[in-house]
Kinemage of the C-alpha trace (Angstrom):
@kinemage 1
@onewidth
@group {chain A} dominant
@subgroup {mainchain}
@vectorlist {calphas} color= white
{ca met a 1} P 13.902 6.427 9.802
{ca his a 2} L 11.206 3.726 10.254
{ca his a 3} L 7.501 4.327 10.185
{ca cys a 4} L 6.358 0.959 11.540
{ca his a 5} L 5.488 2.512 14.871
{ca ser a 6} L 3.536 5.467 13.518
{ca gln a 7} L -0.108 6.223 14.420
{ca trp a 8} L -1.185 4.740 11.093
{ca gly a 9} L 0.349 1.315 11.977
{ca arg a 10} L 0.299 -1.079 9.029
{ca arg a 11} L -2.065 0.905 6.863
{ca glu a 12} L 0.762 3.289 6.019
{ca gln a 13} L 2.813 0.533 4.544
{ca ile a 14} L 0.013 -0.473 2.112
{ca gly a 15} L 0.169 2.742 0.058
{ca ala a 16} L -2.835 3.133 -2.256
{ca gly a 17} L -4.177 -0.042 -0.668
{ca val a 18} L -6.080 2.197 1.683
{ca tyr a 19} L -8.602 2.733 -1.284
{ca leu a 20} L -9.583 -1.058 -1.053
{ca thr a 21} L -12.457 -0.407 1.278
{ca pro a 22} L -15.372 -2.935 2.099
{ca glu a 23} L -17.709 -0.733 0.129
{ca lys a 24} L -15.373 -0.895 -2.948
{ca thr a 25} L -15.057 -4.691 -2.669
{ca leu a 26} L -18.915 -4.996 -2.373
{ca ser a 27} L -19.400 -2.959 -5.424
{ca ala a 28} L -16.918 -4.920 -7.410
{ca met a 29} L -18.501 -8.272 -6.309
{ca ala a 30} L -21.896 -6.889 -7.541
{ca leu a 31} L -20.601 -6.755 -11.038
{ca val a 32} L -20.497 -10.535 -11.134
{ca arg a 33} L -23.328 -11.923 -13.213
{ca asp a 34} L -22.279 -15.046 -15.046
{ca gly a 35} L -19.589 -16.522 -12.801
{ca ile a 36} L -17.233 -16.687 -15.693
{ca leu a 37} L -13.477 -16.471 -14.743
{ca thr a 38} L -10.721 -15.202 -17.044
{ca asp a 39} L -7.231 -16.104 -15.901
{ca ile a 40} L -4.956 -13.180 -16.904
{ca ser a 41} L -1.615 -14.816 -15.801
{ca his a 42} L 1.225 -16.729 -17.368
{ca asp a 43} L 3.031 -19.903 -16.294
{ca ile a 44} L 6.166 -19.511 -14.262
{ca tyr a 45} L 8.877 -21.846 -15.495
{ca tyr a 46} L 12.439 -22.112 -16.582
{ca gly a 47} L 12.551 -20.241 -19.905
{ca ala a 48} L 10.064 -17.580 -18.952
{ca pro a 49} L 11.410 -14.161 -20.152
{ca cys a 50} L 13.704 -12.463 -17.555
{ca met a 51} L 15.779 -9.281 -17.872
{ca pro a 52} L 19.520 -9.910 -17.149
{ca pro a 53} L 21.570 -9.035 -15.226
{ca asn a 54} L 19.125 -7.823 -12.496
{ca gln a 55} L 16.776 -10.754 -13.091
{ca thr a 56} L 18.188 -14.277 -12.632
{ca pro a 57} L 16.539 -17.192 -14.465
{ca phe a 58} L 13.950 -19.344 -12.625
{ca leu a 59} L 15.338 -22.649 -11.566
{ca met a 60} L 13.374 -25.650 -10.274
{ca ser a 61} L 14.739 -29.147 -9.432
{ca ile a 62} L 12.935 -32.142 -7.856
{ca phe a 63} L 14.775 -32.359 -4.409
{ca ala a 64} L 12.893 -35.434 -3.006
{ca ser a 65} L 11.302 -37.830 -5.436
{ca trp a 66} L 8.893 -40.722 -5.100
{ca lys a 67} L 11.658 -43.338 -5.408
{ca asp a 68} L 13.863 -41.956 -2.571
{ca thr a 69} L 11.061 -41.257 -0.241
{ca met a 70} L 9.401 -44.645 -0.812
{ca lys a 71} L 12.699 -46.330 -0.120
{ca arg a 72} L 13.247 -44.329 3.057
{ca arg a 73} L 9.773 -45.186 4.322
{ca arg a 74} L 10.199 -48.922 3.554
{ca gln a 75} L 13.350 -48.784 5.696
{ca met a 76} L 11.243 -47.305 8.460
{ca lys a 77} L 8.940 -50.359 8.121
{ca tyr a 78} L 5.949 -48.558 6.493
{ca asn a 79} L 4.461 -50.913 3.868
{ca asn a 80} L 1.989 -48.715 1.866
{ca glu a 81} L 4.448 -47.610 -0.724
{ca met a 82} L 3.966 -44.009 -0.033
{ca gly a 83} L 6.025 -41.876 -2.403
{ca thr a 84} L 6.185 -38.040 -2.352
{ca asn a 85} L 7.678 -35.530 -4.771
{ca leu a 86} L 9.045 -32.158 -3.529
{ca glu a 87} L 10.973 -29.446 -5.391
{ca arg a 88} L 13.357 -26.576 -4.583
{ca val a 89} L 13.057 -23.274 -6.363
{ca glu a 90} L 15.416 -20.422 -6.953
{ca met a 91} L 13.910 -17.338 -8.533
{ca thr a 92} L 13.401 -13.662 -8.475
{ca met a 93} L 9.922 -12.737 -7.473
{ca his a 94} L 9.790 -10.830 -10.738
{ca thr a 95} L 9.357 -13.926 -12.872
{ca gly a 96} L 6.222 -14.306 -14.982
{ca thr a 97} L 2.993 -12.528 -13.887
{ca his a 98} L 3.914 -10.636 -10.650
{ca val a 99} L 3.205 -7.527 -8.548
{ca asp a 100} L 5.847 -5.065 -7.359
{ca ala a 101} L 6.001 -4.450 -3.642
{ca leu a 102} L 6.390 -0.762 -2.805
{ca gly a 103} L 9.930 -1.393 -1.747
{ca his a 104} L 10.934 -2.476 -5.288
{ca ala a 105} L 12.139 0.961 -6.470
{ca thr a 106} L 14.066 3.820 -4.996
{ca ile a 107} L 14.718 7.497 -5.877
{ca gly a 108} L 18.273 7.663 -4.739
{ca asp a 109} L 18.193 6.597 -1.045
{ca arg a 110} L 14.416 7.579 -0.835
{ca met a 111} L 11.695 4.864 -0.639
{ca phe a 112} L 7.929 4.938 -0.177
{ca gly a 113} L 6.830 6.915 2.896
{ca gly a 114} L 10.221 8.839 3.164
{ca val a 115} L 11.948 5.605 4.319
{ca ser a 116} L 15.806 5.499 3.767
{ca ala a 117} L 16.937 2.599 1.478
{ca gly a 118} L 20.063 2.354 3.618
{ca asp a 119} L 17.833 1.429 6.568
{ca glu a 120} L 15.222 -0.416 4.636
{ca val a 121} L 17.105 -2.887 2.393
{ca thr a 122} L 18.757 -5.530 4.425
{ca ser a 123} L 20.544 -8.769 3.514
{ca arg a 124} L 17.459 -10.676 4.465
{ca gly a 125} L 15.067 -8.570 2.456
{ca leu a 126} L 13.076 -5.332 2.922
{ca asp a 127} L 12.368 -4.368 6.456
{ca thr a 128} L 8.939 -2.585 6.209
{ca leu a 129} L 8.049 -2.400 2.530
{ca gly a 130} L 8.024 -6.078 1.579
{ca ala a 131} L 5.527 -8.168 -0.165
{ca glu a 132} L 3.746 -9.303 2.965
{ca his a 133} L 2.187 -5.740 3.024
{ca ile a 134} L 0.601 -5.996 -0.469
{ca pro a 135} L -3.000 -6.085 0.300
{ca pro a 136} L -5.497 -8.703 -1.189
{ca met a 137} L -7.254 -6.979 -4.075
{ca ile a 138} L -10.856 -7.676 -4.742
{ca thr a 139} L -11.900 -4.599 -6.554
{ca arg a 140} L -12.996 -3.279 -9.988
{ca gly a 141} L -10.784 -4.114 -12.877
{ca leu a 142} L -10.689 -1.825 -15.889
{ca leu a 143} L -9.353 -3.122 -19.187
{ca phe a 144} L -7.743 -0.308 -21.330
{ca asp a 145} L -7.449 -2.014 -24.708
{ca val a 146} L -5.000 0.381 -26.409
{ca ala a 147} L -3.533 -2.227 -28.770
{ca ala a 148} L -3.618 -0.894 -32.316
{ca glu a 149} L -4.821 -3.414 -34.927
{ca thr a 150} L -1.265 -3.772 -36.108
{ca gly a 151} L 0.118 -3.706 -32.587
{ca arg a 152} L 2.393 -0.975 -31.150
{ca asp a 153} L 6.085 -0.823 -31.216
{ca ala a 154} L 8.792 -0.720 -28.469
{ca gly a 155} L 9.372 2.800 -27.363
{ca glu a 156} L 5.793 3.799 -28.315
{ca val a 157} L 4.112 5.917 -25.659
{ca ile a 158} L 0.638 5.089 -24.569
{ca thr a 159} L -0.813 8.542 -23.907
{ca ile a 160} L -3.609 10.084 -21.811
{ca ala a 161} L -5.582 10.344 -25.063
{ca asp a 162} L -5.120 6.581 -25.718
{ca leu a 163} L -6.383 5.700 -22.280
{ca glu a 164} L -9.287 8.147 -22.648
{ca ala a 165} L -10.275 6.624 -26.012
{ca ala a 166} L -10.001 3.092 -24.503
{ca ala a 167} L -12.149 4.062 -21.515
{ca lys a 168} L -14.755 5.466 -23.845
{ca arg a 169} L -14.666 2.188 -25.924
{ca gly a 170} L -14.985 0.229 -22.697
{ca lys a 171} L -17.824 2.514 -21.562
{ca phe a 172} L -16.156 3.183 -18.039
{ca ser a 173} L -14.469 5.960 -16.099
{ca val a 174} L -11.832 5.476 -13.496
{ca glu a 175} L -12.945 5.562 -9.833
{ca gln a 176} L -10.891 5.470 -6.545
{ca gly a 177} L -9.657 1.832 -5.790
{ca asp a 178} L -9.888 0.570 -9.302
{ca val a 179} L -7.125 -1.463 -10.915
{ca ala a 180} L -6.202 -0.318 -14.440
{ca met a 181} L -5.004 -2.940 -16.797
{ca ile a 182} L -3.385 -1.777 -20.111
{ca arg a 183} L -3.411 -4.050 -23.088
{ca thr a 184} L -0.609 -2.777 -25.309
{ca gly a 185} L -0.608 -5.949 -27.540
{ca trp a 186} L 3.021 -6.531 -26.469
{ca gly a 187} L 2.047 -9.569 -24.528
{ca arg a 188} L 1.754 -11.430 -27.861
{ca his a 189} L 5.473 -11.729 -27.881
{ca tyr a 190} L 5.604 -13.415 -24.370
{ca glu a 191} L 6.925 -16.969 -25.003
{ca thr a 192} L 6.626 -16.682 -28.784
{ca asp a 193} L 9.566 -14.220 -29.153
{ca asn a 194} L 11.133 -13.548 -25.822
{ca ala a 195} L 14.097 -11.530 -27.255
{ca lys a 196} L 11.707 -9.095 -28.821
{ca tyr a 197} L 9.527 -9.035 -25.702
{ca leu a 198} L 12.587 -8.105 -23.644
{ca asn a 199} L 13.976 -5.722 -26.145
{ca gly a 200} L 11.861 -2.495 -25.155
{ca glu a 201} L 8.042 -2.337 -25.090
{ca pro a 202} L 5.117 0.070 -25.729
{ca gly a 203} L 3.832 1.521 -22.449
{ca ile a 204} L 2.580 4.438 -20.512
{ca asp a 205} L 4.750 7.553 -19.691
{ca cys a 206} L 4.738 9.571 -16.603
{ca ala a 207} L 1.911 11.786 -17.868
{ca ala a 208} L -0.428 8.799 -18.369
{ca ala a 209} L 0.603 7.215 -15.036
{ca glu a 210} L -0.181 10.474 -13.296
{ca trp a 211} L -3.557 10.713 -14.946
{ca leu a 212} L -4.480 7.230 -13.574
{ca ile a 213} L -2.995 7.854 -10.217
{ca ala a 214} L -4.782 11.248 -9.667
{ca gln a 215} L -8.108 9.171 -10.144
{ca gly a 216} L -7.092 6.869 -7.253
{ca val a 217} L -6.117 3.622 -8.832
{ca val a 218} L -4.618 1.118 -6.489
{ca ala a 219} L -2.589 -0.629 -9.109
{ca ile a 220} L -1.619 -0.474 -12.822
{ca gly a 221} L -0.932 -3.526 -14.719
{ca ala a 222} L -0.025 -4.291 -18.311
{ca asp a 223} L 0.830 -6.971 -20.887
{ca asn a 224} L 4.486 -6.144 -20.759
{ca met a 225} L 7.377 -6.447 -18.378
{ca ala a 226} L 7.664 -3.021 -16.900
{ca val a 227} L 4.151 -1.398 -17.393
{ca glu a 228} L 5.977 1.754 -18.646
{ca val a 229} L 7.450 2.664 -22.145
{ca leu a 230} L 10.958 1.320 -22.803
{ca pro a 231} L 13.088 2.890 -23.809
{ca asn a 232} L 11.791 6.152 -22.359
{ca pro a 233} L 11.468 8.848 -25.091
{ca asp a 234} L 13.721 11.053 -22.834
{ca pro a 235} L 17.066 9.248 -23.179
{ca ser a 236} L 18.217 10.597 -19.673
{ca gln a 237} L 15.428 8.706 -17.904
{ca ile a 238} L 15.002 4.942 -17.114
{ca met a 239} L 11.786 3.561 -15.552
{ca pro a 240} L 10.588 6.954 -14.037
{ca val a 241} L 7.065 5.459 -13.907
{ca his a 242} L 8.306 2.945 -11.348
{ca gln a 243} L 9.621 5.828 -9.203
{ca leu a 244} L 6.484 7.850 -9.744
{ca ala a 245} L 4.057 4.974 -8.875
{ca leu a 246} L 5.925 2.956 -6.243
{ca val a 247} L 8.000 5.552 -4.430
{ca asp a 248} L 5.945 8.755 -4.784
{ca his a 249} L 2.449 7.458 -4.677
{ca gly a 250} L 2.339 3.799 -3.212
{ca val a 251} L 0.553 2.619 -6.303
{ca tyr a 252} L 1.349 -1.047 -7.228
{ca leu a 253} L 2.597 -2.337 -10.679
{ca ile a 254} L 1.437 -5.680 -11.945
{ca glu a 255} L 3.630 -6.914 -14.834
{ca asn a 256} L 3.462 -9.531 -17.568
{ca leu a 257} L -0.336 -9.942 -17.524
{ca asn a 258} L -1.892 -11.996 -20.167
{ca leu a 259} L -4.816 -9.762 -21.505
{ca glu a 260} L -5.450 -11.347 -24.909
{ca met a 261} L -8.591 -13.448 -23.869
{ca ala a 262} L -10.037 -10.699 -21.808
{ca ala a 263} L -9.752 -8.313 -24.861
{ca gln a 264} L -11.221 -10.903 -27.193
{ca asp a 265} L -14.194 -11.430 -24.889
{ca gly a 266} L -14.598 -7.600 -24.319
{ca val a 267} L -14.263 -7.836 -20.550
{ca tyr a 268} L -13.754 -4.187 -19.962
{ca thr a 269} L -15.086 -3.949 -16.365
{ca ser a 270} L -15.021 -6.843 -14.055
{ca cys a 271} L -14.432 -7.893 -10.515
{ca phe a 272} L -10.547 -8.159 -10.388
{ca ile a 273} L -9.196 -10.654 -7.772
{ca met a 274} L -5.517 -10.776 -6.836
{ca leu a 275} L -4.093 -12.311 -3.685
{ca ser a 276} L -0.283 -12.154 -3.521
{ca thr a 277} L 1.628 -14.592 -1.311
{ca arg a 278} L 3.129 -13.045 1.783
{ca phe a 279} L 6.874 -13.452 1.088
{ca arg a 280} L 8.252 -11.444 3.968
{ca gly a 281} L 10.724 -8.736 2.865
{ca ala a 282} L 10.365 -9.699 -0.885
{ca thr a 283} L 10.447 -6.903 -3.490
{ca gly a 284} L 7.430 -8.462 -5.186
{ca ala a 285} L 5.418 -11.571 -5.487
{ca pro a 286} L 4.197 -13.969 -8.213
{ca val a 287} L 0.372 -13.608 -8.658
{ca arg a 288} L -2.580 -15.230 -10.429
{ca pro a 289} L -4.932 -12.463 -11.114
{ca val a 290} L -8.434 -13.336 -12.413
{ca leu a 291} L -11.299 -11.368 -13.775
{ca leu a 292} L -14.745 -12.479 -12.616
{ca arg a 293} L -17.776 -11.450 -14.636
């Protein structure tokens, strides 16, 4: 059953994006004092960590290069030696720093808004819950720095108490429309030890996710590959936070953030800016989020 013709129109397909009001954006922009940008994304390239078998490696090849294009133009009687380089890319949208679209996860056949996965997932992509509906986010970003001095281990739960302590240290409280960014310290293994990075991670559990969602966050991001704790302490569960956030509540997940510099500089509250490319029907999108202060 499709909801694209409901009275809510497109707004229904943006989930917690409805909290991104003009007032929220204005108040986030009012936080900017120095004009200093912190880029919290990683490069996307062949060799970036990916989780097989669901995630295929990123591939890029130069499809048309300067020599070929120049030669072709010479034959067409152009004489200004114009060469161009273009590539072809094959990738899952979940390479590097990216945001999950609401249609990325299911609970059985059920997807966000009660949509049936049987109807929603087509050979050409998602019908109504694809990445083109991910709203531009210019809102307040909150950095929860929960990385212990020694760093946390894979399978270690980031609890509500951890988040509360980090909020206290950062001198903020969560408000509707905020983006929560959790620094577990696991991001230190990105590129330096990809095997370790992919073999589990510290992260939030459902209780901590519910705590953030109840306060109206529009997205939850982290410096790990899945936001949530892996493996889950309950051996019968795999990625239940994805189901809770994406399917039940329409809250976006932002993965593989690079939060080391922001933590080093103590950027606990900032104007968070993330515009995701409108890949129609895609289950996520590569992003380059920045913190502006």
